[in-house]
N, C-alpha and C positions, 0 to 999 in steps of 0.2 A: 734307451736310445731312440726308439721310434717317436717317443714324445717330444723331443728336442729337434727331431727332423721335422716333424709336422710344425712346429713353431718357427723355425727358420725358414721352412717353405713359404707357410703363410705370411711371413714378413717379407719375403721376396716378392711374393704375387702382390701384396699390398703396396710395396715400395716401388715396383714397376708400373702398378696403377697410378699412384701419386705422380712419379716423374713423367708419364705420359699425359696426363691432365695438365701438368704445368708446361710442358713443350707445347701442347695444343694451344694452350691459354696466351702463350708469349708470341705466337705466330702473329696474330692480328696486331698486337702490339709493336712488334718489329715493322711489319709492314706500314702501319701508320706512322712511326717515326722516321722510316726511310722516306716517306712521300713528303712529310712537313719540314724535314730538316735537311734535305738536299741541298736547296738553295744556299742555306747558311754554310753548309760544309764545303761546297765547291766556291763559294764566293762570286757566284753568278748572279747577275740582276739584269734583266732585259726590260727596257720600257717601250711600249708601242703607241704610236699615235697614228690614227687613221689618216691617209690622205683622201679627204672627201671628193676631190673631184676625179679621183682615179679608183673609185669604188662603185661598180655598177653591175648590173644584171641583165641578161637579153635571152631571147629564146633560142634554143639549139635544135639542131635536127640530126638524126642518125638513120639514114633511109627514110623510112615513114615514121618512125617515132619520134615524138616531140620530147624535148628535154629543156634544160636551164644551163645557160653558161654564167658563171659568177665570176667577176674579177675583181681583185683588191690590192691596193698598194699601202704599206705602212712605212713610217719612219722610225727605226729602230735603234736606241741607244743601248751600248753594253758597257759593263763593268770589267769584262775579260774576254779573252779569245773564245768564241763560240759559233757554231753553225747551227742555222735552223734547217732541219732536216725535213719535217713535215708538218703539213696543217690539215685540219678538217673543220667543217662548218656545224658546229652544234651538235643538234640531234639528228641532222640529215645524213643519210647514207650516200657517200660520195662514190660516182662511178670513176673518176679521173680526178687527180690533184696534183698540181705541180707547183713547186715552191722555189722561187728563185731570188738571189741577193745581188744587189747592184756591186760591180767590180768596184773595190776599195780604191781610192785615190785616182778616179778617172773621170773626166767631165762629160764623156760620152755615156749613154744609157746602155751599158752592157751588164746584163743579167745572166746568172748561172748559179752554180755550187760554190759560192764565195764565202768565208767567214764574215761575220759582223766584227771589225776590229776593235780590240779593247779601248775604252774611253774615246769612242767615235761614234757618229751617227751614219747609218746606212739607210737603204731602201730596200724593202722585202716586197715581192710581189707574189701573188698567189692566183692560179687558175683553178676553177672548180668546174665540174661538168656531172650534170644530174639527169638521169632518167629512171623514173618518169619526172616530169617538171615539177619544181617547187614553188615557183612564184605565181602571182596573178599580176596580169597586165596592169601597168601604171602604178602599182603598189610598191613600196621598198620592201626589200626582205631585210629583217633585222634578226641577227643571230650572233652567237658567240663564236668567233674565230679561235681554234685552239691550236697554238703553234708548239711543236716539240724540238728541243735542242738536241745536240750530239751526247749531253749527259743524260737525257731522258727526261728532263724538267719540261713541265707544261705551262704555258701561258694562255690565259683565257682572256679574249680581249672582245668587249662588245662592239659590234659593227654594224653599219647600215650600209645597203647597196640599192642605189638608185636605179629605176628601171629604165633602159634605154631600148627605145623601140616605138613602133606607131600607138598612139593612143587608141585605146579601143573605142570603137563607135557604138552607139546605143541604138 
């Protein structure tokens, strides 16, 4: 009887080891599938176009600390009902970021936490503040802006922000 117990015990240990390896191996596959198929599953498709005259950056200050304020506005077209909850500027660590969407079906410029209605175009504005500063005077800041919607989908939009401020003196 001891011989069969050893065989069964060995099979249980080997089986547990194989199941653990398979579970561990499937985690990255499930993660990748969830990231690549979320937009198709939800049927969400946002399209962003930068409003060039409304994308700029300037010098900011907090007490004695210099910083950078970046402002941008994008026209967004939507295929379903979705809200844009947050944004970040590429590789830069943001001290403050505020995302606002223009109120739907209103001619006034009222921005807040509003949805981008299905099959319509809206405007989304973003304010970023960085400490320490990230820009150099008179040079544009070129970076990806990553928007995140209420389903967790991310949209990467290459953007350029013009410098607003006095030209540096040589």
